[in-house]
N, C-alpha and C positions, 0 to 999 in steps of 0.2 A: 242404754239410757232412755231415764225416766221421766216425762215429762208430768208434773204437780200442778195442780191449781185454787188447793183448800188445802185449809191447815190441818184438819183431821184427818185428809191421807196421806200427807206430809207425814203426820208422827209415828200415822199406824207402820208407814214404810221406813222409819229412823230408828224406829221402838229400838231393837237390839243393835246400835250403834251410834255414835257420836260423829258425826262427818266434818270434815273441814267445809268453812263457808268463805264462799265469794260473792258481798251483796254489791248487784250493781241496779242500775236503772235502762239497762240494754243497751240498745243501739252499738253494739259489741267491737270493737278497734282491737288493734295489734295491743295496745297497752292492758285491758281486760285480759286479751289472750296471755299474757305474763303472768298475770294474778293468778287465773289459771292453771297456769302449765308449771307454776312454782307449787300450788296446793296440790297438783297431781304426783307432783316429783317427792313431796314430801309428806301424805298423808292416804293410808288407804280408800278413804272414801271422800270425795269433793261434791259439793254442794253448790248452786248459784240459784242465788236468787235474781229476776227481773222484776223488777216493781220499779214505775213512775211515780216518786212518791211528793204528793201533792200538799203535802204539807211542809215541804220544805223549799217553798216556791214562793218568793216575795209579787213575783210578777206573773198573773193570769197568760200573758203573752207567751213569757215564757215557758210556763207549764204548755199551751197548747200547741207552741212549737216546735219541742221538745222531742227531736227523732225515734220512731219505734218502726222497729226491724225484726220482728219475735222471728218470723222464717229463718234469716239470717242469723240470729244468734244463736239459736238452736244445733243451726248446720255445725258455727265455732265450737259450741261446748262439747258436742258431739265429737267432733274432729280432733280433740285436746283430750276427750278422755273425762269430762267430767259424768258423772254417776247419776246429779237427779238435777233437772232444775225445775225451782221453785217460781212459777209464773200467775200469781196470785190476781185478782181485778181490786178495786181500790173499795169494794164493798167487803170482799175478804178481808182487807186489811181494817178497814174501818166499818163495820159492819155499823154503824152509831155514830154521834158527834162524840169523839176524841175531848175528854175531859182530861187526859192525865196526861203531863209533857212531863219531858229531862232535859234541865238546862242544865248546863255544865255553864258555870261561872267563869269569868276571866281571861282564859284563853281564848274563849270567841269573841271578847270584847272589839278588839284592833280586825282589822282587814276585810274580812269578809263580811263580818260579822257589822261591822259599822255601818259596809253599802248593804248589805241585803238581812235586812230585821227578820227577827224569827226563822232564818234559815236553818240556825246551828239546830235552836229546838226542836226543828219538824225532822233532820238530820239524825239527833239524837235518839229521837223517840221512835222511829220508825227500825234505826239501828238494835235497840234495846228490843222492840219489838222481834225482829228480829232474830235476834239472841236467848228471846224466851220457847222462841217457838224451835229452834233448831238444838239449841245448847250446843252450838257446838269446841270441838276443842281447840280450833283455831279461828280465825277468820283475817284475811288478807285484804289492805287496801291500799291503794296508789298514793307514791311521796308527792304524785303531780298537786292531789288534792293535802296541801300539807298540815295546812291549820283543822279540817276534818280531821283526820289522821290525829295531830295532838288532841285534839277535844276528846275520843273516843276513846286513847289509853287513860288518859283523865277520867273518862267516863267509869272504864269498866274498873279504875283504881277505887276510888270515890266509893261504889258500888257494890266490893267485891265481887264484879263477874267473875267463873272462873272459865275466861276465854284466853288466846295468848294471841295478841290485836300482832300481824305480822306486816311492815311496813315494804314494800317495793319499787323499785327504782322507778322512775320515769321512764315511759318509752318516748323515742321523739324520732320524727321525719329525719330523712337526711341532712334536709336545711335547717333541723336542730326545731322546729315548731314541737312541741309537746305535744300528743295523739292526745284526743277531747271527742265524745259523741258528737260535739257544737260544731269541729272542723268541716262537718260536710255541710254545714247552711253557709261558708263562705261563698260571694263569689269568686271569679277569676280575682280581679284587680285586688279585693281585699286579702286572699289567698297569700298573692306573691305580698303582701307587706306585711302577713304575721312570722317571717321568720326573724324582725327589728325585734320583739320582743325575748324571744332568746340570749339575741345579742346583746340589749340593752343588760340583762343581767349577768353574760360574761365580764361586760365592761364593767360593772360594779367588782365583781370579784377578783377582776386581774387587780383593780384599784389596791383590793383591800392584800392581794396576794404582792404588791409593789410598795406594800407598806403602810399607806392610807386607813386613819381610825375614823378620822372625820364623816360619821354619818351622812352630816346634810350635803358637806362636797361631795361623795360618794356617791348619792344621788340626784344631784346636782349635774352632773355627767351623766349620768347613765337618762335620765330626763331628756336633756340637750338630745343624743341622739336618737329620741322616738318622738322628733318635731318633724311627724310625716302629717297630714292634712287627711289622710285613710286614719290616723290612731286615734283615741280620743283615753286617755289613761284617769281610771280611779285610783290608782294607788301605786307606789312604787317605795318598799318599806325593807330595811331591815331590823328582825326581828333574832331577840333568841327563841333556839330551838324547841325551848318546854312550855314557857308562857304566849311566844308567840306576841311578846309586845314589842313595839319599836326602841331602840337603844338609838342612842346620841354617841357613843364610843363603838366601836369593832375592840372589845380586851377578851374576844373570848368564838365557841364555835355561835353562828350565825346564819339562820334563811335571810334570803334577798326573793321578796316575792313581790308580784307583781301581780294587778286585772287591769282590762283593757281592750274597748271597744273598737272592734271592724266592722264599718256599715251599724248593722244591729246585733250582731254581735258579739258578747261578750266571752274572755279566755282570759283563763289564768295561767301560771306558772312559777316557781320557783326555783331555785337555786342552795346549796348549803357550802358552806366555805365554814 
């Protein structure tokens, strides 16, 4: 495995190849591992990018506290068969103030877009930069960040980017908590409370499976199950899977998505129905 930190060296190394790409912000866990494993299985060459992208953080404290574990990340990438790891500095990715951005409308309006202004513009821009740098044949993203995945799919479609976007199902702890780099920031008390998020999503999914179609009633029951002082819910919404917009009546496939704080740690999750 080769570690690369500059765009010039990366382009020289991949000049004769178009590797598949797994974009990450590091602090890798088994969920990232599933992305890497899937790419290694499906492609002759796999590259992993590790970059904590400052332009997608609307909260400076969140950026400062985001875990950084490069040595462990490199060991995991190598053990899973990644061929290249691109770990640039902020100055390498943003050598001058950024004046060109990618803004994907509509699909980013609700959920995270409503609570984290500018977040998706930062994500779309850095992903487009990575696509321009790597020119990958495929790129792998987790379904845990479903709105991000939907946005990237729309971006490559609208901008004619020749890359196949592959969504990989969420990986969970045995108690149901979706794997996230932020989980390691939970203290013991909040970690014990965290599985309630997934159970609330499952409750909503069960109500739909049993025939309930009114989103307001489904949401009310799910939110009532989260009446724990350790949990502060930002949103729990039932959205269509293409535009990620809330629906009032469930009359087709949907995603049930939520975001909540456990202490200072904000977690997101979703399930498909």
